[in-house]
N, C-alpha and C positions, 0 to 999 in steps of 0.2 A: 303099132305106133309106140314109140319110146314113152316110158311112164313120165318123164320130165316134160316132154313135149305135149303129152295129153293134158297135164295140169296147166301148162302155160296157155294152151288153147282154151281150156275151161275158164280160167281167170279172165282172159281177154274177152271171151264170149259174154261173161257176166258183166264186165265193164261196159261193153257195147249195149247190152240190154238196158242197164241203168241209164246210160246216155240217151238211148232212144225213147225211153219211157218218160223222160222229163223229170224224174225224181232223182236229183242229183246228189253227188257227194262233194263237199267242199274241201279241197286239198289243204292239208296242213292244219285242219281244225281238230280239237281233241273230241273224243266220242262223248255222246250224251251222258250226263250224270245218271247214276242208278236211281230208280224211284225209292225214296225213303221219307217217312214222316219227319217233319221238322218241328222243333219246339218253338214256342212263341218268344222270340227275343224282345229286346226293347223296341218300342214302336218305330224308332228311327234307324234301326239297324236290321232291317228285313231284307229278304231276297229281292223284293220289289224295289226297295231303296237302292241297293247296291247295283242292280241291273236295270235302272230306270232309263227311260227314253221319252222324248217328246217327238211325235211324227205326225205328218199330215194324214188327216182322215179322208177317205174317199167321200166325196160329196161336200167337202169344205171343212175348214177349221183345223185344229190339232188336237192331239190327245196325249197326255202325259200318264204313263203307266201307273206311277205312284198315287195318282189322283183316285185310283180305283181301290185303294186300300180300304178295308171295311166290307168289301163285297168279295164273294167267291168269283174268281176269274179263270177262264180257260183261254190261254193265249195259244193260237194256232199259227205256226209258221208254214207258209206255202209258197209255191212258185206257179205262175199263171199257166205254164205249159205242162204241169204235172197231172196226169190222168188220175192218180190216187187221190190227189188233193180235190179234184172235181168230184170224185166218188164220195168223199167225206161230207160235202156241203149239205146234202139233205138231212143227215143225222145231226149235224151242228145246228142247222136251222130249227130242227124239231126241239132239241134240248133248250136252245135259246128261247124259243117261243113258250115253251112249257114252264121254265123257271125264272125268266127275267122279272116277272112281276111278283111271284110268290116267294122267291128266295134271293132276289136281287142279283141272279147270275149274270155275269158279263161274258159273253163269248167275244173274243177280239181276234179277228184275223190279221196277221202280219205278213203282207206280201212282199217278197223280195223281187224288185224289178222296177220299171219305170211307172210313174203314176198312171200313164195311159194304159199300159198292159194290165195293171191291177184293177183299174176301173172297168176294163173290158171284161176281165175274169168275173168281177162282181156282177156285172150286168148279165153276162151270158149264163152264169150258173145260179142266178136269182138268190144271191147271198142276202140274208135278212139281218145279220148281225153287223156291228161296226167293223170296219177294216181300215188299217193304216198301210201305207206303202213306204218302202225304204230301199236304199242301195248300199248302205254302210255295213260292210262285212263285220265290223266290230260287234254289232248287235248279234249276229250269228255266233260269233266266237263266244260272247258273254253267256249265251244259252246252250252252248255245245251243240249247235245245229250242224249236222253233217248231211243229213237226208231230210227230205220233206215228203209228206207232212210231219211235222214235229209238234207235239202237243205238250203244253206246260200247264199244270194245274196248281193254282195259287189258292191258299185258304184265305179266310177273311183278314188274318193278321198280316198278310202279304208274304207269306213263305211258300216256297215251292214244296209240294207234298208228293208230286209224281210227274215224271216226264215219259212220254211214249212217242216213239218214232213209228210212223206208218198210219194208214187210214184206219179209223175206229168204226166198228159197227155201232148201231144204235144201242144194243144191249151192253156192249162193253163200255161205251161212253156213259150210259146210265150208271153202271156199277162203279166206275171211277169218280163220277161226280158225287156219289154219296160221301166220299171223303173230304169234300170241300163245302157241301151245302149245309 
C-alpha cells in the first residue's frame, strides 16, 4: 500500500472511531487551553465572569455559573451518547459526595443536547451532582471544548486552574482537586 494512502486510511479510521464512540469533535473550534495556574484578579474580572452562563437545571430551575464563585467548581462538559462520559460518572459522584459538605465542592455537569436527552443520561447513569443542559455552541467555544468529556477546574476565586479532556480516574480526579479545594 502506498504510504500516503496508508495515512489517509489511518486518519479516516480514527475519525470513524471517534464518531462511533460518541465522543465528538466540534468542527471549527479552537483546542482546549493548556492547564495553568491563574492568579486571583479583581473579583468581577474572573474566568467565571467572562465565561458566565445561565442554563436550565435538570429537575427544574436555572443555574448561573458566576453564582458559584467562592466555591471550588468542577465543570464537566459531556454528551449523552458518549461512553467515556458515562464511565466518568461514578468517580464524579464519589468526589462530589466526599467534598460537597466538607469543602463546598460543586461538581456541575453541562450536557450538550436536548433537555430530554440530558435528563435521560442523568437518570440512566445515576448522576448525583447538579446538571445543566444546553444547545448553544458558543458555550462550547468559550471553554475550548472539542471533545468530551471536558473537565474545567475553577478555584474559589472563579479562575480556571486546569482543563482536562477525557475521562478521569478516581485517583487522577482526586489529585487534580487538591489544586482547587
